[in-house]
C-alpha positions in Angstrom: -174.0 -132.1 31.2 -172.6 -135.6 30.7 -172.2 -136.9 34.2 -172.1 -135.8 37.8 -170.5 -132.5 38.7 -168.7 -132.5 42.1 -167.0 -129.2 43.2 -164.3 -129.9 45.8 -161.5 -128.1 47.5 -159.1 -131.0 47.1 -159.3 -132.5 43.6 -156.3 -134.9 43.9 -157.6 -136.2 47.3 -161.1 -136.8 45.9 -159.6 -138.5 42.9 -157.6 -140.8 45.1 -160.7 -141.6 47.1 -162.7 -142.4 44.0 -160.1 -144.8 42.7 -159.7 -146.5 46.0 -163.5 -146.9 46.3 -163.7 -148.3 42.8 -160.9 -150.8 43.5 -162.7 -152.1 46.6 -166.0 -152.3 44.7 -164.6 -153.9 41.6 -166.7 -156.8 40.2 -163.7 -158.9 39.2 -160.4 -160.0 40.8 -158.2 -157.6 38.8 -158.4 -153.9 38.4 -157.7 -151.8 35.3 -157.1 -148.1 35.1 -156.2 -145.8 32.2 -154.0 -142.8 33.0 -154.0 -139.3 31.7 -151.3 -136.6 31.4 -150.8 -133.0 32.5 -150.1 -131.1 35.7 -153.4 -132.0 37.3 -152.9 -135.6 36.5 -149.5 -135.5 38.1 -150.9 -134.2 41.3 -153.6 -136.8 41.3 -151.2 -139.7 40.8 -148.8 -138.4 43.5 -151.8 -138.3 45.9 -153.0 -141.7 44.8 -149.5 -143.2 45.5 -149.7 -141.9 49.1 -153.4 -142.6 49.9 -153.4 -145.9 48.0 -150.2 -147.3 49.4 -152.0 -149.4 52.0 -155.5 -149.5 50.5 -154.8 -150.9 47.0 -153.1 -154.2 46.2 -151.0 -152.9 43.3 -150.3 -156.5 42.3 -153.9 -156.7 41.1 -153.7 -153.4 39.1 -153.2 -153.3 35.3 -152.2 -149.8 34.1 -153.0 -148.4 30.7 -153.0 -144.9 29.1 -155.9 -143.0 27.6 -153.7 -141.1 25.3 -150.0 -140.4 24.5 -147.9 -138.0 22.6 -145.7 -139.5 19.9 -142.5 -138.8 21.7 -139.8 -141.1 23.3 -140.9 -142.5 26.6 -138.2 -140.5 28.4 -139.3 -137.2 26.9 -140.6 -134.6 29.4 -143.8 -134.5 27.2 -144.5 -138.2 27.6 -147.6 -139.3 29.5 -145.9 -142.6 30.2 -143.0 -140.9 31.9 -145.4 -138.8 34.0 -147.4 -141.9 35.1 -144.2 -143.7 36.0 -142.7 -140.8 37.9 -145.8 -139.7 39.7 -147.4 -143.1 40.5 -145.7 -146.3 39.4 -142.2 -145.7 40.7 -143.7 -144.5 44.0 -145.9 -147.6 44.6 -143.2 -149.9 43.4 -145.3 -152.5 41.6 -148.3 -153.2 39.4 -149.6 -156.4 37.9 -149.0 -155.2 34.3 -148.2 -151.9 32.6 -149.2 -151.2 29.0 -147.9 -147.9 27.7 -149.0 -146.6 24.3 -146.3 -146.6 21.7 -147.0 -144.7 18.5 -144.3 -146.6 16.6 -146.3 -149.8 17.2 -149.4 -148.3 15.6 -152.9 -147.9 16.8 -153.9 -151.5 15.9 -151.6 -153.0 18.5 -153.2 -151.0 21.3 -156.6 -151.5 19.8 -156.0 -155.3 20.3 -154.8 -154.7 23.8 -157.9 -152.7 24.8 -160.2 -155.2 23.2 -158.7 -157.9 25.4 -159.3 -155.8 28.5 -163.1 -155.9 28.0 -163.9 -153.2 30.5 -161.8 -150.5 32.2 -162.6 -150.1 35.9 -161.5 -146.4 35.8 -160.5 -144.1 32.9 -159.0 -140.8 34.1 -159.4 -137.8 31.9 -158.6 -134.1 31.9 -160.0 -131.1 30.2 -158.2 -128.8 27.8 -158.9 -125.1 27.6 -160.3 -125.8 24.1 -162.7 -128.5 25.4 -160.6 -131.5 24.3 -160.1 -134.6 26.4 -157.6 -137.4 26.0 -156.3 -136.4 22.6 -159.7 -135.9 21.0 -159.4 -132.3 19.8 -162.0 -130.0 18.3 -162.3 -130.6 14.5 -160.0 -133.6 14.6 -160.5 -136.8 12.6 -160.5 -138.8 15.9 -163.9 -137.4 16.9 -165.6 -139.3 14.1 -163.8 -142.6 14.3 -165.8 -145.7 13.4 -167.6 -147.0 16.4 -165.6 -150.2 16.2 -162.3 -148.3 16.6 -161.2 -148.1 20.2 -157.8 -146.5 19.5 -156.6 -144.1 16.8 -153.7 -141.9 15.9 -154.8 -138.2 15.9 -153.6 -134.7 15.6 -154.8 -131.3 16.7 -155.8 -129.5 13.5 -155.4 -126.1 15.2 -151.7 -126.8 15.9 -152.2 -125.5 19.5 -151.3 -128.9 21.0 -148.0 -130.2 19.5 -147.0 -133.7 18.6 -148.9 -136.4 16.8 -151.0 -138.5 19.3 -152.4 -141.9 20.1 -155.7 -141.8 21.9 -158.7 -143.8 23.0 -161.7 -143.0 21.0 -165.1 -142.2 22.5 -165.9 -145.9 22.0 -162.8 -146.9 23.8 -163.6 -144.6 26.7 -167.2 -145.8 26.9 -165.9 -149.2 28.0 -165.2 -147.7 31.4 -167.2 -148.5 34.4 -166.2 -145.1 35.8 -164.7 -142.1 34.0 -163.2 -139.5 36.3 -162.5 -136.0 35.0 -160.3 -133.8 37.1 -160.3 -130.1 36.4 -158.4 -127.4 38.2 -157.7 -123.7 37.8 -159.3 -120.6 36.4 -157.8 -121.3 32.9 -160.2 -124.2 32.6 -163.3 -122.4 33.8 -164.5 -121.3 30.3 -164.2 -124.9 28.9 -165.9 -126.3 32.0 -168.7 -123.8 31.5 -169.1 -124.9 27.9 -169.4 -128.6 29.1 -171.9 -127.6 31.7 -174.0 -125.7 29.2 -174.1 -128.7 26.9 -172.1 -127.2 24.1 -170.7 -129.7 21.6 -167.1 -129.8 22.7 -165.2 -133.1 22.7 -165.3 -133.6 26.5 -169.0 -133.3 26.5 -169.3 -136.3 24.2 -167.8 -138.7 26.7 -170.1 -141.5 27.9 -169.5 -144.5 30.2 -171.4 -146.4 32.9 -170.7 -143.5 35.2 -169.0 -140.1 34.5 -167.9 -137.9 37.4 -166.4 -134.5 37.1 -164.2 -133.5 40.1 -163.7 -129.7 39.7 -162.2 -127.1 42.0 -163.8 -123.7 42.8 -161.8 -121.8 40.2 -162.8 -124.1 37.4 -166.4 -124.6 38.4 -169.1 -123.4 36.1 -171.1 -120.4 37.3 
C-alpha cells in the first residue's frame, strides 16, 4: 500500500503526536498544515488543540485546507467551520489562516499553494468509497494536469453532496508528511481496498512520507 500502516487504539492522540513531532522537526522556521473535514478530523483537531497547547508555537503555524465544500463558511457542512471550531478557536492564534473559498475560484488557491512551496503536514481522511480530500472515484479531479494543484470537483455518483474545491494529487504530493486518519467499521472495506493495492483515489496519494493511522475496527484484515 502507499505508505506506512499504523494500527492504534487512540487515533486522535496519535495524530496529535505526529503533528507535534513534525513541528519540532520542521526544516524551516514556519510550519504549514492543511486540514481536512469530517467527524474523525474534528476529534483529531480537538485533541491537537489540547496536546499542542504548550508544545506548538501557534504563531509560527500557517493553516490551509485540503478540500472544502462550496457552502457558506458558517454552514454546518463547511470544513472551514469545523477547523475553526475544533482547533483554531481553541488554540486562540495562528500565524495565518487560508480557507478555501469556491467563489474565488481554484486559481486563487492554486496561487496560494504555489507560494507555500511545501506543506509540512497534509491531513487526509478516507471515504467509504475510497475517496480522499474531494477526489472521488470517476471524478474529473483524478486526472488533473500535473501542474494543477487545486481544482473544483464534484462526485459523479452524487453520494457526496455539494460542489467541492480540493487539492489534487500533485498538490498533496508537495507534503513532507501526509497523515491519514481512519476510524470505524464503516471504513474497513475501503481501508482493505487500499491495503490490497486497488485503484481507489486514496491509494494514489504520494508524498515524502505517508502514514495511515487506523483504529482496530477499520484495520485491514
